[in-house]
C-alpha positions as CSV (number, residue, x, y, z in Angstrom):
1,M,-25.2,29.4,-0.2
2,A,-27.1,25.9,0.0
3,G,-25.4,24.6,-2.9
4,V,-22.0,25.4,-1.3
5,K,-23.1,23.6,1.5
6,V,-24.1,20.5,-0.4
7,V,-21.2,20.6,-2.5
8,L,-18.9,20.6,1.0
9,A,-21.0,17.8,2.4
10,M,-20.5,15.5,-0.6
11,I,-17.0,16.4,-1.1
12,I,-16.6,15.3,2.9
13,I,-18.8,12.4,2.6
14,S,-16.8,11.2,-0.5
15,L,-13.6,11.5,1.6
16,I,-14.9,9.6,4.4
17,G,-16.1,7.1,1.8
18,L,-12.4,6.6,0.6
19,G,-11.2,5.8,4.1
20,G,-10.0,9.5,4.5
21,K,-6.6,8.6,3.1
22,W,-4.5,10.7,1.0
23,V,-2.1,8.9,-1.4
24,G,1.5,9.4,-0.2
25,A,0.6,10.6,3.1
26,Q,0.7,7.6,5.3
27,V,2.5,6.6,8.3
28,V,3.6,3.3,8.2
29,H,4.0,1.3,11.3
30,H,6.6,-1.5,11.0
31,V,6.4,-4.5,13.2
32,V,9.8,-5.8,12.8
33,G,10.3,-9.5,11.8
34,G,6.5,-9.4,11.0
35,D,4.7,-12.1,12.7
36,R,7.6,-13.7,14.5
37,G,8.8,-10.2,15.5
38,W,12.6,-9.9,16.8
39,D,13.4,-13.6,17.4
40,P,16.3,-15.4,16.7
41,S,13.9,-17.5,14.4
42,S,12.7,-14.5,12.2
43,D,15.0,-13.7,9.4
44,V,15.2,-10.0,9.9
45,A,17.4,-9.0,6.9
46,S,14.9,-10.9,4.6
47,W,12.1,-9.3,6.4
48,S,13.5,-5.5,6.0
49,S,14.7,-6.1,2.4
50,G,12.9,-3.8,-0.2
51,R,11.1,-1.9,2.8
52,V,10.7,1.9,2.9
53,F,11.1,3.5,6.1
54,K,10.2,7.3,5.8
55,V,10.3,10.2,8.4
56,G,7.2,10.1,10.4
57,D,7.0,6.1,10.5
58,K,7.7,3.9,13.2
59,I,9.2,0.8,13.9
60,W,8.1,-1.8,16.3
61,F,10.0,-4.3,18.6
62,T,8.3,-7.2,19.9
63,Y,10.2,-9.8,21.9
64,S,10.3,-11.8,24.9
65,A,12.0,-9.1,27.4
66,A,13.0,-12.1,29.6
67,Q,15.3,-13.6,26.9
68,E,16.1,-10.5,24.9
69,S,16.5,-6.8,24.5
70,I,17.5,-4.6,21.8
71,V,20.4,-2.1,21.3
72,E,20.8,1.2,19.1
73,V,24.2,1.6,18.3
74,K,26.0,4.6,16.8
75,S,27.7,3.2,13.7
76,K,27.8,0.9,10.9
77,E,31.2,-0.5,12.6
78,E,29.4,-1.3,15.9
79,Y,26.5,-2.5,13.8
80,E,28.6,-5.0,11.8
81,A,30.9,-6.2,14.6
82,C,27.8,-6.6,17.2
83,D,29.8,-4.0,19.5
84,V,27.1,-3.2,22.3
85,G,29.6,-1.3,24.5
86,S,28.6,2.2,23.8
87,P,24.8,2.1,22.9
88,I,22.5,5.1,22.1
89,R,19.6,3.5,23.9
90,M,18.7,0.0,25.3
91,Y,15.1,-1.3,24.6
92,T,13.7,-3.8,27.3
93,D,10.2,-3.8,27.6
94,G,9.2,-6.4,25.4
95,I,7.4,-4.3,22.9
96,D,9.0,-0.8,21.8
97,S,7.7,1.9,19.3
98,I,10.5,3.7,17.9
99,S,9.5,6.9,15.8
100,L,11.5,7.7,12.9
101,V,11.9,11.5,13.4
102,E,14.9,12.3,10.8
103,Q,16.3,11.0,7.5
104,G,19.6,8.9,8.2
105,L,20.9,5.8,9.4
106,R,19.8,3.9,12.4
107,Y,21.3,0.5,13.8
108,F,19.8,-2.1,15.9
109,V,21.1,-5.0,17.4
110,S,20.4,-8.0,19.6
111,S,21.7,-7.4,23.2
112,K,23.0,-11.0,22.8
113,S,26.2,-11.3,21.1
114,E,25.5,-14.8,19.5
115,S,22.0,-13.9,18.4
116,C,23.4,-10.7,16.7
117,K,26.2,-12.4,14.9
118,N,23.4,-15.0,13.4
119,G,21.9,-11.9,11.9
120,L,19.4,-10.6,14.7
121,K,20.0,-7.0,13.9
122,L,18.7,-4.4,11.6
123,H,19.8,-1.4,9.9
124,V,17.0,1.2,8.7
125,E,17.8,3.9,6.2
126,V,15.2,6.5,6.8
127,I,14.0,8.8,3.8
128,P,12.6,12.0,3.8
129,R,8.5,11.9,3.3
130,Q,7.6,13.4,-0.2
131,S,4.1,14.6,1.0
132,P,3.5,17.5,3.6
133,V,-0.1,16.7,3.9
134,Q,-1.4,15.3,7.2
135,M,-0.3,11.8,8.1
136,I,-3.0,8.8,8.7
137,P,-1.1,5.8,10.4
138,E,-1.3,2.2,9.1
139,V,0.1,-1.0,10.1
140,A,2.8,-3.2,8.3
141,S,3.4,-6.6,9.8
142,S,4.3,-9.0,7.0
143,E,3.5,-10.0,3.7
144,A,1.4,-12.7,4.9
145,S,-0.5,-10.6,7.1
146,A,-3.9,-9.2,6.5
147,I,-2.7,-6.1,8.2
148,A,0.4,-5.9,6.2
149,L,0.5,-2.3,4.1
150,A,2.4,-2.8,0.6
151,D,2.1,-0.3,-2.5
152,G,-1.3,-0.8,-2.6
153,P,-3.5,-2.9,-5.1
154,T,-3.5,-1.8,-8.9
155,T,-7.4,-2.4,-9.1
156,P,-9.6,-1.3,-5.8
157,S,-10.8,-4.1,-3.7
158,A,-14.6,-4.6,-3.3
159,S,-14.5,-3.3,0.0
160,S,-13.2,0.3,-1.3
161,H,-16.1,-0.3,-4.0
162,L,-18.4,-0.5,-1.2
163,G,-17.1,2.3,0.9
164,A,-17.0,4.8,-2.1
165,S,-20.3,3.7,-3.5
166,F,-21.8,3.8,0.2
167,G,-20.1,7.3,0.4
168,L,-21.6,8.6,-2.7
169,L,-25.1,7.1,-2.0
170,F,-25.0,8.7,1.4
171,A,-23.8,12.1,-0.2
172,W,-26.6,11.7,-3.1
173,V,-29.3,11.1,-0.2
174,L,-28.0,14.3,1.7
175,A,-28.0,16.3,-1.2
176,L,-31.7,15.4,-2.0
177,L,-32.5,16.0,1.6
178,C,-30.8,19.6,1.6
179,G,-32.4,20.3,-1.6
180,C,-35.8,19.5,-0.4
181,L,-35.1,21.5,2.7
182,A,-33.7,24.7,0.8
183,H,-36.9,25.1,-1.1
């Protein structure tokens, strides 16, 4: 029985050492426009190019509420024409989090017609999440940001080696202690 407890403890410690992440299970928090946020000077189209938005992810809009607001519109036609006459919802707080709860297309535009026509708009295609395991939040800001979430490195970083090594060392010490106490 003590052996089972040791094995379970080692598994738990190892998972902690790996950061508690399950591959493919991460919820991504996308900060629209990256470091510049939702701003006429940011290139939202380039920012969104190549990004994958999945059910369960969140998109964050950060902007000056005194100068800007965001409108979610119903259709591609309203999006392309910057038509905010029949919005689904208006966002006016300056920092807004939107959960992507179902797959499909969503359209967001600047409430200012000129900004919208100059490209301050975002369409998001939300795809199904592949993995049914528990989701763990991450943050994605921009490619240059230290907190950006990409596909991940092809080789582990030194910090992940250190975390895994520490977890394994801790598990080994725990196993020794449990082994000594069991006798």
